[in-house]
Every structure is written in C-alpha cells, then in structure tokens.
DODREN-250128 format. One record per residue: x, y, z of N, C-alpha, C in turn. Coordinates in steps of 0.05 Angstrom, whole numbers. Layout:
N
{{X Y Z} {X Y Z} {X Y Z}}
...
END
This chain:
325
{{-786 2475 3011} {-799 2450 3019} {-821 2443 2999}}
{{-823 2418 2993} {-844 2410 2974} {-851 2381 2975}}
{{-873 2375 2962} {-882 2347 2959} {-888 2343 2930}}
{{-877 2321 2919} {-882 2315 2891} {-887 2284 2889}}
{{-900 2277 2868} {-905 2248 2864} {-887 2238 2842}}
{{-874 2216 2848} {-855 2204 2829} {-858 2174 2831}}
{{-864 2161 2808} {-867 2132 2806} {-886 2122 2827}}
{{-908 2136 2831} {-929 2127 2850} {-923 2132 2879}}
{{-902 2147 2885} {-894 2153 2912} {-894 2183 2916}}
{{-906 2192 2939} {-905 2221 2945} {-878 2226 2960}}
{{-862 2244 2948} {-836 2250 2959} {-836 2276 2973}}
{{-824 2277 2997} {-824 2301 3014} {-796 2310 3016}}
{{-791 2336 3010} {-763 2346 3009} {-762 2373 3022}}
{{-739 2378 3035} {-735 2405 3047} {-720 2423 3027}}
{{-713 2412 3003} {-700 2428 2983} {-720 2442 2965}}
{{-710 2458 2947} {-727 2473 2929} {-735 2456 2905}}
{{-720 2435 2900} {-725 2418 2877} {-724 2389 2885}}
{{-740 2373 2872} {-740 2344 2876} {-736 2332 2849}}
{{-714 2317 2845} {-708 2305 2819} {-695 2278 2823}}
{{-703 2258 2808} {-691 2232 2809} {-683 2224 2781}}
{{-659 2212 2779} {-650 2203 2753} {-662 2176 2746}}
{{-671 2161 2765} {-683 2135 2760} {-703 2128 2782}}
{{-720 2109 2778} {-740 2102 2797} {-727 2092 2823}}
{{-704 2078 2821} {-692 2068 2845} {-682 2090 2864}}
{{-677 2114 2853} {-667 2135 2870} {-689 2147 2888}}
{{-714 2140 2882} {-736 2150 2899} {-742 2131 2922}}
{{-725 2110 2926} {-731 2091 2947} {-729 2103 2975}}
{{-713 2124 2978} {-710 2137 3004} {-730 2159 3009}}
{{-749 2162 2991} {-769 2184 2994} {-786 2179 3019}}
{{-796 2200 3031} {-813 2198 3054} {-840 2187 3047}}
{{-849 2166 3060} {-875 2154 3054} {-897 2171 3067}}
{{-921 2166 3059} {-944 2182 3068} {-947 2181 3098}}
{{-942 2158 3110} {-946 2155 3139} {-926 2171 3156}}
{{-903 2178 3143} {-883 2193 3157} {-888 2223 3155}}
{{-906 2231 3137} {-910 2260 3132} {-920 2274 3157}}
{{-938 2262 3172} {-949 2274 3196} {-927 2281 3216}}
{{-909 2262 3220} {-887 2267 3239} {-869 2290 3230}}
{{-864 2291 3204} {-848 2313 3193} {-862 2340 3198}}
{{-887 2341 3193} {-902 2367 3196} {-901 2375 3226}}
{{-905 2356 3244} {-904 2363 3273} {-876 2373 3281}}
{{-855 2361 3270} {-828 2369 3277} {-822 2397 3265}}
{{-833 2403 3242} {-829 2429 3230} {-844 2450 3245}}
{{-868 2443 3256} {-882 2462 3272} {-867 2469 3297}}
{{-855 2449 3310} {-839 2454 3334} {-815 2471 3328}}
{{-802 2466 3305} {-779 2483 3296} {-788 2511 3292}}
{{-811 2515 3280} {-820 2542 3274} {-825 2558 3300}}
{{-836 2545 3320} {-841 2558 3346} {-815 2566 3359}}
{{-795 2548 3358} {-769 2553 3370} {-756 2577 3355}}
{{-759 2577 3329} {-746 2598 3313} {-758 2625 3319}}
{{-784 2627 3323} {-797 2652 3330} {-788 2661 3358}}
{{-784 2642 3376} {-776 2649 3404} {-747 2659 3405}}
{{-728 2646 3392} {-700 2654 3393} {-687 2647 3366}}
{{-689 2664 3346} {-678 2658 3320} {-648 2652 3320}}
{{-632 2667 3335} {-603 2663 3335} {-595 2636 3346}}
{{-608 2629 3368} {-601 2603 3380} {-611 2580 3362}}
{{-634 2584 3350} {-644 2564 3332} {-625 2559 3308}}
{{-615 2581 3297} {-596 2578 3275} {-570 2565 3284}}
{{-560 2573 3308} {-536 2561 3318} {-539 2531 3322}}
{{-562 2523 3333} {-566 2495 3337} {-569 2480 3311}}
{{-581 2493 3292} {-584 2481 3265} {-556 2475 3253}}
{{-538 2495 3255} {-511 2492 3245} {-497 2469 3259}}
{{-502 2465 3284} {-488 2443 3299} {-500 2416 3292}}
{{-526 2415 3288} {-539 2389 3286} {-542 2378 3258}}
{{-543 2395 3238} {-546 2384 3211} {-520 2369 3203}}
{{-521 2344 3196} {-497 2329 3188} {-483 2342 3165}}
{{-456 2340 3165} {-440 2352 3143} {-448 2339 3116}}
{{-457 2314 3117} {-464 2300 3093} {-489 2311 3080}}
{{-503 2330 3094} {-527 2342 3082} {-522 2372 3076}}
{{-496 2380 3075} {-490 2408 3070} {-476 2411 3043}}
{{-479 2435 3032} {-464 2443 3009} {-438 2457 3018}}
{{-416 2451 3006} {-391 2464 3013} {-372 2464 2989}}
{{-349 2477 2992} {-328 2477 2971} {-301 2472 2983}}
{{-284 2459 2968} {-257 2452 2977} {-239 2456 2953}}
{{-215 2467 2958} {-196 2470 2936} {-188 2443 2925}}
{{-185 2441 2899} {-178 2416 2886} {-151 2406 2897}}
{{-132 2423 2902} {-106 2415 2912} {-108 2402 2939}}
{{-126 2412 2956} {-131 2400 2982} {-146 2373 2980}}
{{-165 2373 2961} {-180 2348 2957} {-162 2326 2948}}
{{-143 2332 2931} {-125 2312 2920} {-107 2300 2942}}
{{-103 2315 2964} {-88 2303 2987} {-103 2279 2999}}
{{-129 2279 2997} {-145 2258 3008} {-153 2238 2986}}
{{-158 2247 2962} {-166 2230 2939} {-145 2233 2917}}
{{-122 2222 2920} {-101 2226 2900} {-107 2214 2873}}
{{-125 2194 2871} {-131 2181 2846} {-155 2193 2832}}
{{-167 2214 2843} {-191 2226 2831} {-184 2247 2810}}
{{-196 2246 2787} {-192 2265 2766} {-162 2269 2760}}
{{-149 2248 2752} {-120 2250 2747} {-115 2260 2718}}
{{-117 2286 2716} {-115 2298 2689} {-87 2293 2677}}
{{-67 2294 2694} {-40 2290 2683} {-36 2262 2671}}
{{-50 2242 2682} {-49 2215 2671} {-64 2214 2645}}
{{-88 2226 2644} {-104 2226 2620} {-91 2241 2597}}
{{-76 2262 2604} {-63 2278 2583} {-38 2264 2571}}
{{-27 2244 2585} {-5 2230 2575} {20 2247 2571}}
{{30 2248 2546} {54 2263 2540} {50 2293 2539}}
{{25 2302 2539} {19 2330 2537} {20 2342 2565}}
{{39 2360 2570} {43 2371 2597} {28 2397 2600}}
{{26 2406 2626} {14 2431 2632} {29 2454 2619}}
{{55 2453 2618} {70 2474 2605} {64 2476 2575}}
{{59 2453 2563} {51 2453 2534} {25 2468 2531}}
{{6 2464 2550} {-21 2474 2547} {-23 2503 2556}}
{{-6 2512 2574} {-10 2539 2585} {-8 2561 2563}}
{{10 2557 2545} {12 2577 2523} {-13 2578 2506}}
{{-26 2555 2502} {-51 2555 2487} {-74 2566 2502}}
{{-76 2558 2528} {-99 2566 2544} {-97 2595 2555}}
{{-74 2607 2554} {-71 2634 2563} {-69 2654 2541}}
{{-70 2645 2516} {-68 2663 2493} {-93 2680 2490}}
{{-89 2703 2479} {-112 2721 2475} {-131 2709 2454}}
{{-157 2714 2456} {-175 2704 2437} {-167 2712 2409}}
{{-169 2695 2389} {-160 2702 2362} {-178 2722 2349}}
{{-167 2736 2329} {-183 2754 2314} {-203 2739 2296}}
{{-227 2750 2292} {-246 2737 2275} {-235 2732 2247}}
{{-244 2711 2234} {-237 2704 2207} {-257 2718 2188}}
{{-247 2728 2166} {-263 2744 2148} {-285 2727 2135}}
{{-278 2702 2128} {-297 2684 2115} {-296 2656 2128}}
{{-318 2641 2125} {-319 2613 2133} {-332 2597 2111}}
{{-321 2574 2105} {-332 2556 2086} {-334 2528 2099}}
{{-350 2511 2087} {-352 2484 2097} {-325 2470 2095}}
{{-310 2475 2074} {-284 2462 2071} {-266 2469 2094}}
{{-266 2495 2102} {-248 2503 2124} {-257 2491 2150}}
{{-284 2491 2154} {-294 2479 2179} {-286 2449 2181}}
{{-289 2435 2159} {-282 2406 2159} {-252 2402 2163}}
{{-236 2421 2156} {-207 2418 2162} {-203 2420 2192}}
{{-217 2438 2205} {-217 2439 2235} {-225 2412 2246}}
{{-246 2401 2235} {-256 2375 2245} {-235 2353 2241}}
{{-222 2353 2218} {-202 2332 2213} {-180 2333 2235}}
{{-170 2356 2241} {-149 2359 2261} {-160 2351 2289}}
{{-185 2359 2294} {-197 2352 2320} {-200 2322 2324}}
{{-208 2308 2304} {-212 2279 2306} {-185 2265 2308}}
{{-165 2273 2293} {-139 2260 2293} {-124 2266 2319}}
{{-133 2285 2335} {-120 2292 2360} {-125 2270 2382}}
{{-146 2254 2378} {-154 2235 2398} {-161 2208 2386}}
{{-141 2194 2374} {-147 2168 2361} {-157 2148 2381}}
{{-148 2150 2407} {-157 2130 2427} {-186 2132 2433}}
{{-198 2155 2429} {-227 2159 2434} {-244 2141 2415}}
{{-234 2138 2391} {-250 2124 2370} {-239 2096 2364}}
{{-221 2086 2380} {-210 2059 2377} {-225 2041 2397}}
{{-243 2024 2387} {-259 2007 2404} {-261 1979 2393}}
{{-265 1960 2411} {-270 1932 2404} {-249 1922 2384}}
{{-224 1929 2389} {-202 1920 2373} {-199 1933 2346}}
{{-217 1952 2340} {-215 1967 2315} {-201 1993 2320}}
{{-178 1997 2307} {-162 2021 2310} {-173 2044 2294}}
{{-169 2068 2304} {-176 2092 2290} {-161 2094 2264}}
{{-176 2100 2243} {-164 2101 2216} {-154 2130 2211}}
{{-129 2133 2207} {-118 2159 2201} {-119 2165 2171}}
{{-115 2190 2164} {-113 2197 2136} {-139 2202 2121}}
{{-161 2201 2136} {-187 2207 2123} {-191 2237 2121}}
{{-211 2245 2106} {-218 2273 2103} {-235 2282 2127}}
{{-237 2308 2131} {-254 2318 2152} {-283 2310 2148}}
{{-292 2309 2124} {-320 2301 2118} {-324 2272 2126}}
{{-305 2254 2120} {-307 2226 2127} {-308 2222 2157}}
{{-290 2236 2171} {-290 2234 2201} {-317 2245 2212}}
{{-325 2267 2202} {-350 2279 2212} {-374 2260 2208}}
{{-375 2248 2185} {-397 2229 2180} {-396 2205 2200}}
{{-372 2197 2207} {-369 2174 2225} {-375 2180 2254}}
{{-365 2204 2263} {-363 2208 2292} {-380 2231 2303}}
{{-390 2249 2286} {-406 2272 2296} {-434 2262 2304}}
{{-449 2280 2316} {-476 2273 2325} {-494 2263 2303}}
{{-491 2274 2279} {-507 2265 2256} {-529 2284 2248}}
{{-539 2299 2268} {-560 2319 2262} {-547 2345 2253}}
{{-539 2346 2228} {-522 2368 2219} {-538 2392 2208}}
{{-565 2389 2206} {-581 2411 2197} {-576 2420 2169}}
{{-565 2403 2153} {-559 2410 2125} {-531 2420 2120}}
{{-514 2419 2140} {-487 2430 2138} {-471 2416 2115}}
{{-472 2389 2115} {-456 2374 2095} {-467 2377 2067}}
{{-490 2388 2064} {-501 2391 2037} {-491 2417 2023}}
{{-477 2434 2038} {-467 2459 2027} {-444 2455 2008}}
{{-442 2472 1988} {-418 2470 1971} {-393 2478 1987}}
{{-373 2462 1986} {-350 2464 2004} {-335 2491 2003}}
{{-333 2502 1979} {-316 2526 1976} {-332 2552 1976}}
{{-358 2552 1982} {-374 2576 1980} {-378 2589 2007}}
{{-365 2612 2011} {-369 2627 2036} {-397 2639 2037}}
{{-408 2646 2013} {-435 2657 2012} {-455 2636 2021}}
{{-452 2611 2011} {-471 2590 2019} {-470 2584 2048}}
{{-445 2584 2060} {-443 2579 2088} {-456 2601 2104}}
{{-452 2626 2097} {-464 2649 2111} {-494 2648 2109}}
{{-504 2642 2085} {-533 2641 2081} {-546 2619 2098}}
{{-533 2595 2098} {-543 2573 2114} {-543 2580 2144}}
{{-521 2593 2153} {-519 2600 2181} {-541 2620 2189}}
{{-545 2641 2173} {-565 2661 2179} {-594 2651 2176}}
{{-598 2630 2160} {-625 2620 2155} {-636 2605 2179}}
{{-619 2598 2198} {-627 2582 2221} {-637 2555 2213}}
{{-629 2545 2191} {-637 2518 2182} {-628 2497 2201}}
{{-607 2503 2217} {-596 2483 2235} {-609 2485 2263}}
{{-629 2502 2267} {-642 2506 2293} {-653 2479 2302}}
{{-647 2471 2327} {-656 2446 2338} {-638 2422 2330}}
{{-619 2427 2313} {-600 2406 2305} {-574 2409 2320}}
{{-555 2391 2316} {-530 2391 2330} {-507 2391 2310}}
{{-505 2410 2292} {-483 2409 2272} {-455 2411 2284}}
{{-453 2423 2308} {-427 2428 2320} {-418 2407 2339}}
{{-435 2387 2345} {-427 2366 2364} {-410 2345 2350}}
{{-384 2350 2350} {-366 2333 2335} {-359 2307 2351}}
{{-358 2309 2377} {-355 2285 2394} {-381 2280 2409}}
{{-393 2257 2403} {-419 2252 2414} {-418 2248 2445}}
{{-440 2255 2458} {-442 2252 2486} {-469 2261 2496}}
{{-471 2263 2523} {-496 2273 2534} {-497 2303 2533}}
{{-518 2314 2546} {-521 2343 2546} {-497 2358 2557}}
{{-483 2346 2575} {-460 2360 2587} {-434 2345 2582}}
{{-434 2324 2566} {-410 2308 2563} {-402 2304 2534}}
{{-411 2322 2516} {-402 2321 2489} {-382 2343 2484}}
{{-370 2344 2460} {-351 2365 2453} {-361 2379 2428}}
{{-363 2405 2431} {-373 2422 2409} {-349 2437 2396}}
{{-350 2438 2369} {-332 2455 2354} {-350 2472 2337}}
{{-357 2495 2348} {-378 2512 2336} {-367 2535 2321}}
{{-382 2544 2300} {-376 2568 2285} {-396 2589 2293}}
{{-386 2613 2299} {-404 2635 2307} {-398 2660 2291}}
{{-419 2673 2283} {-416 2699 2269} {-412 2721 2289}}
{{-393 2739 2284} {-388 2761 2302} {-400 2787 2293}}
{{-426 2785 2286} {-442 2809 2279} {-429 2825 2257}}
{{-422 2812 2235} {-411 2826 2212} {-381 2830 2212}}
{{-368 2824 2235} {-340 2828 2237} {-324 2803 2229}}
{{-337 2782 2223} {-323 2757 2215} {-335 2733 2230}}
{{-318 2712 2230} {-326 2686 2241} {-307 2677 2262}}
{{-318 2664 2282} {-301 2653 2304} {-307 2624 2307}}
{{-287 2608 2311} {-290 2579 2316} {-287 2575 2346}}
{{-306 2562 2359} {-307 2559 2388} {-305 2530 2395}}
{{-287 2523 2413} {-284 2496 2424} {-295 2496 2452}}
{{-315 2479 2456} {-330 2479 2482} {-335 2451 2492}}
{{-327 2446 2517} {-334 2421 2531} {-327 2426 2561}}
{{-347 2433 2577} {-341 2440 2605} {-334 2416 2622}}
{{-346 2393 2616} {-343 2369 2633} {-314 2360 2636}}
{{-306 2354 2660} {-279 2344 2665} {-274 2317 2652}}
{{-296 2302 2646} {-292 2277 2632} {-282 2280 2604}}
{{-284 2304 2593} {-275 2310 2565} {-252 2329 2565}}
{{-241 2336 2589} {-221 2357 2590} {-196 2349 2575}}
{{-185 2325 2580} {-161 2317 2566} {-164 2316 2536}}
{{-186 2306 2527} {-191 2305 2498} {-193 2333 2486}}
{{-207 2351 2500} {-210 2378 2490} {-183 2393 2490}}
{{-167 2388 2510} {-140 2400 2511} {-123 2391 2487}}
{{-125 2365 2481} {-110 2354 2459} {-119 2367 2432}}
{{-146 2370 2430} {-156 2384 2406} {-145 2412 2404}}
{{-146 2427 2426} {-137 2455 2426} {-107 2456 2418}}
{{-92 2438 2429} {-63 2438 2423} {-58 2431 2394}}
{{-73 2411 2384} {-70 2403 2356} {-77 2426 2337}}
{{-99 2440 2343} {-107 2462 2326} {-86 2485 2327}}
{{-74 2488 2351} {-53 2508 2353} {-29 2501 2335}}
{{-21 2476 2335} {1 2467 2319} {-5 2469 2289}}
{{-31 2465 2282} {-40 2467 2255} {-45 2496 2246}}
{{-41 2515 2264} {-45 2543 2259} {-74 2549 2251}}
{{-93 2535 2264} {-121 2540 2260} {-132 2554 2285}}
{{-138 2579 2283} {-145 2594 2307} {-172 2585 2318}}
{{-173 2584 2344} {-197 2574 2358} {-199 2588 2385}}
{{-223 2594 2393} {-229 2605 2420} {-238 2582 2438}}
{{-224 2578 2460} {-232 2557 2479} {-249 2569 2500}}
{{-275 2563 2500} {-294 2579 2516} {-290 2575 2545}}
{{-279 2553 2554} {-276 2548 2583} {-246 2548 2590}}
{{-230 2564 2577} {-201 2563 2580} {-193 2569 2609}}
{{-206 2589 2622} {-198 2595 2650} {-205 2573 2669}}
{{-228 2560 2665} {-236 2538 2681} {-216 2514 2678}}
{{-208 2510 2653} {-189 2488 2647} {-163 2493 2661}}
{{-153 2518 2659} {-128 2524 2672} {-129 2521 2702}}
{{-151 2530 2714} {-154 2527 2743} {-155 2498 2751}}
{{-169 2482 2736} {-170 2453 2742} {-143 2440 2739}}
{{-129 2446 2717} {-103 2434 2712} {-82 2442 2733}}
{{-85 2467 2743} {-67 2477 2763} {-76 2470 2792}}
{{-99 2457 2794} {-112 2450 2819} {-117 2474 2837}}
{{-127 2495 2824} {-133 2520 2838} {-163 2526 2838}}
{{-179 2508 2829} {-208 2513 2828} {-222 2501 2853}}
{{-247 2510 2857} {-264 2499 2878} {-278 2474 2868}}
{{-278 2453 2884} {-294 2430 2879} {-317 2430 2898}}
{{-341 2426 2888} {-365 2427 2905} {-370 2401 2920}}
{{-378 2404 2946} {-387 2382 2962} {-418 2384 2963}}
{{-431 2362 2955} {-460 2363 2954} {-472 2343 2974}}
{{-497 2348 2983} {-509 2330 3002} {-513 2302 2990}}
{{-510 2282 3008} {-514 2254 3000} {-543 2251 2990}}
{{-547 2237 2968} {-573 2233 2957} {-580 2252 2935}}
{{-567 2275 2934} {-571 2294 2913} {-554 2285 2889}}
{{-567 2282 2866} {-552 2272 2842} {-529 2290 2835}}
{{-507 2279 2827} {-483 2294 2819} {-486 2307 2792}}
{{-503 2295 2775} {-507 2306 2748} {-518 2335 2750}}
{{-504 2353 2738} {-511 2382 2738} {-512 2394 2766}}
{{-501 2381 2786} {-502 2392 2813} {-485 2417 2817}}
{{-467 2423 2798} {-451 2447 2799} {-469 2472 2796}}
{{-493 2468 2786} {-512 2490 2784} {-521 2500 2811}}
{{-518 2483 2832} {-526 2491 2859} {-508 2510 2873}}
{{-485 2517 2860} {-466 2535 2872} {-466 2562 2858}}
{{-460 2583 2873} {-459 2610 2861} {-440 2610 2837}}
{{-448 2624 2816} {-432 2624 2791} {-404 2635 2796}}
{{-402 2654 2814} {-375 2666 2818} {-355 2647 2829}}
{{-364 2624 2841} {-346 2604 2851} {-334 2586 2829}}
{{-347 2586 2806} {-338 2572 2782} {-333 2542 2788}}
{{-352 2530 2802} {-350 2502 2808} {-356 2486 2782}}
{{-338 2467 2775} {-342 2450 2752} {-347 2421 2760}}
{{-335 2413 2782} {-337 2385 2791} {-349 2383 2819}}
{{-363 2362 2825} {-375 2359 2851} {-371 2330 2861}}
{{-370 2326 2887} {-367 2300 2899} {-385 2298 2924}}
{{-386 2275 2936} {-399 2271 2962} {-377 2271 2983}}
{{-384 2281 3007} {-365 2281 3029} {-356 2252 3035}}
{{-375 2233 3032} {-369 2206 3039} {-345 2194 3023}}
{{-341 2205 2999} {-319 2196 2983} {-292 2200 2997}}
{{-291 2222 3012} {-266 2229 3026} {-261 2211 3050}}
{{-281 2198 3060} {-279 2182 3084} {-279 2152 3079}}
{{-284 2144 3054} {-285 2116 3048} {-257 2103 3052}}
{{-258 2077 3059} {-234 2060 3062} {-214 2072 3082}}
{{-225 2087 3101} {-208 2097 3123} {-214 2081 3149}}
{{-194 2077 3165} {-199 2064 3191} {-215 2083 3209}}
{{-230 2072 3228} {-247 2089 3245} {-233 2113 3257}}
{{-209 2109 3268} {-194 2132 3280} {-187 2152 3259}}
{{-178 2143 3236} {-171 2161 3214} {-195 2176 3204}}
{{-218 2162 3203} {-242 2175 3193} {-251 2197 3212}}
{{-249 2193 3238} {-257 2213 3258} {-239 2237 3256}}
{{-213 2233 3254} {-194 2255 3251} {-199 2271 3226}}
{{-202 2256 3204} {-206 2270 3178} {-233 2285 3178}}
{{-253 2274 3190} {-279 2288 3191} {-275 2315 3206}}
{{-261 2315 3228} {-256 2340 3243} {-241 2360 3226}}
{{-221 2350 3211} {-205 2368 3194} {-223 2380 3171}}
{{-239 2363 3159} {-255 2372 3137} {-277 2391 3146}}
{{-286 2388 3170} {-307 2407 3181} {-297 2435 3179}}
{{-271 2440 3183} {-259 2467 3183} {-246 2473 3156}}
{{-236 2453 3142} {-222 2459 3116} {-242 2466 3094}}
{{-265 2453 3095} {-286 2458 3074} {-300 2484 3081}}
{{-304 2500 3060} {-320 2525 3064} {-349 2518 3060}}
{{-365 2518 3081} {-393 2509 3079} {-410 2532 3071}}
{{-428 2527 3052} {-446 2548 3043} {-467 2553 3064}}
{{-476 2578 3067} {-496 2585 3087} {-522 2571 3083}}
{{-536 2565 3104} {-562 2552 3103} {-584 2574 3102}}
{{-599 2573 3081} {-620 2594 3077} {-646 2584 3090}}
{{-647 2586 3116} {-670 2576 3130} {-693 2596 3132}}
{{-687 2622 3130} {-708 2642 3133} {-729 2640 3111}}
{{-720 2635 3086} {-739 2633 3064} {-759 2610 3069}}
{{-749 2588 3079} {-767 2565 3084} {-787 2572 3106}}
{{-778 2588 3126} {-796 2596 3148} {-819 2613 3137}}
{{-813 2632 3120} {-834 2649 3110} {-854 2633 3094}}
{{-845 2612 3081} {-864 2596 3066} {-883 2580 3084}}
{{-874 2575 3109} {-891 2559 3126} {-912 2576 3141}}
{{-908 2603 3141} {-926 2620 3156} {-953 2621 3142}}
END
C-alpha cells in the first residue's frame, strides 16, 4: 500500500507500485478527501482479520472482482474466446510452424572462432532482407540488393558505438573494440528500431575465449513473426545464430504458453514482470477483453466459466497487514 504524488495529485494504491504512462491515466487516482474513508475501511478490515483470519481471507476471495485479480490462461483456451488476438499464423504468411520448428528446436550452434565486422554485416544483410514489408512505407518499397552496411545505416538504431568505423576484415580490431567497452551505453546490436521491449537485437557475444556467438533476441510478440523470418533466413543462409527466446516462441506458436490476466487499470506495458518467472508469461490482457461485444446472457455464462478456467494467483494480504501494524 502506498501514496505517491503524480501530476499534482496524491495517488493511493493497494499495490506495491504506482506507475502511470501518461497524466490521463492518473484520473482515477483517489483524491485527498477520499483518503480518510479508505483508512477507516482498512482499519475495519484489520480488526476483522485479527478476529478470524481464515474467514476474512475467504470473504476477500469472494468479494474482490475478477477484474482486479492476476491470473493465467492457456493461449489455446484464450483463442477460443479471442480468435483474432495475436494471429501469428497470419503474420507469418507462407512461413509455417513446421518450417520453424526445425530452426527453433535445433541445438545452440558451436561458437565461431573469429568475428569481423564484414561477417556481422552479412548477418545484418540477411536479417533485413527477411522482412521487406517492415521497411516499405508511404509507397516506398524496400530496396533489395544493398550491402549489409547500407542496410544497417538506414535501419539500425544508429548509436553503433564505433562499430562501423572498424576495418571490415580485421578479427583483431573487432575483438579489441568489443573488449574495450567502447560501445557501452550505445545500441550497436539494435538492428530493428523500437522501444525498450519492442526492438530486435542481433548481438555478438564473446564466449570467454572459446569463440563468438551471434544472438537473435526480441521477446515481444509484436516482433515474433519478423524475428522468426530472420531466424529462418539465417538458417537458409547457413549463418549460425542462437535464438535467445526460442522456447518461448515455440510455446506461443504452439499455443501452449500462459497468457497473463492483469487487473484493470494496471498498464499492460511490462506487466508480464508481475508474474512468477517460472510461468514464462510473455503476453498479458485484461479480463474485460474476453467479455467485450458479448450479449448479457453470454457475458454472464462466460464470466462463470472464466472464473474457474483461469488460474488465479494467490492474494498476498498478510504482507500488507504487517505493514499496517
């Protein structure tokens, strides 16, 4: 439980964190005049909890709306209700799951003995040409046949930390640059621009003297199809790459992963962090999405089904109680 000030408003929350992506999201915050009523209600709850903890918890479980709970639901079950959500098969186009399974289930490649800028830019060339539709905008078609350096200059993040200044054929220069940390704070590996969680990295990593590994990373489902096409294209080009989220991608493509249900009002951005790591939640939604555009009778039936189909995360009320003592 906490109180924080945001945009001139004191916000009162029963969560451990209070965060708003924009000023408009703070409009539902508790105003100062409501704070006294909240404190009185919490005092009454605390007395009831001390008197009969089990009954208090049972009543809490009954009374807290499902829209204010964290839960998980299998993607395959979610798709029964939201068939148009995250249609990976549509985004992948002609690239099928069977095409990708061989790539995503392969053992991690052996480290490469040397790495040069020229070799890295060849990886980049293949990665860019795997997704021409990503770079075709405003009637301007993606130009094929360019070099990796030309593509990188056009489409990478731009903060390369001196990468493009290296001599292309020198493994020694690449190793020296890498070990010097000259690229610290820069984004030399961000080949597809995006936000903190919505870009695509093609990173080179040293394996402690055993060689070099090229890593393809993009956890966000918004970049899944593009990343899969890059992985497949690199496979066809016989350029070995480690796909860091391969298991998560497979689970999502097979609809075998857990999708997180988050409380209404909690931002979806980075909300997968609210779930235990072992659940491997990558995508989250609001419960209301499952009930939208349903007739009243359908909504009531579906709500009853979801109450039992969704695995609801336990409510950690005891920690909050200790804080109030």
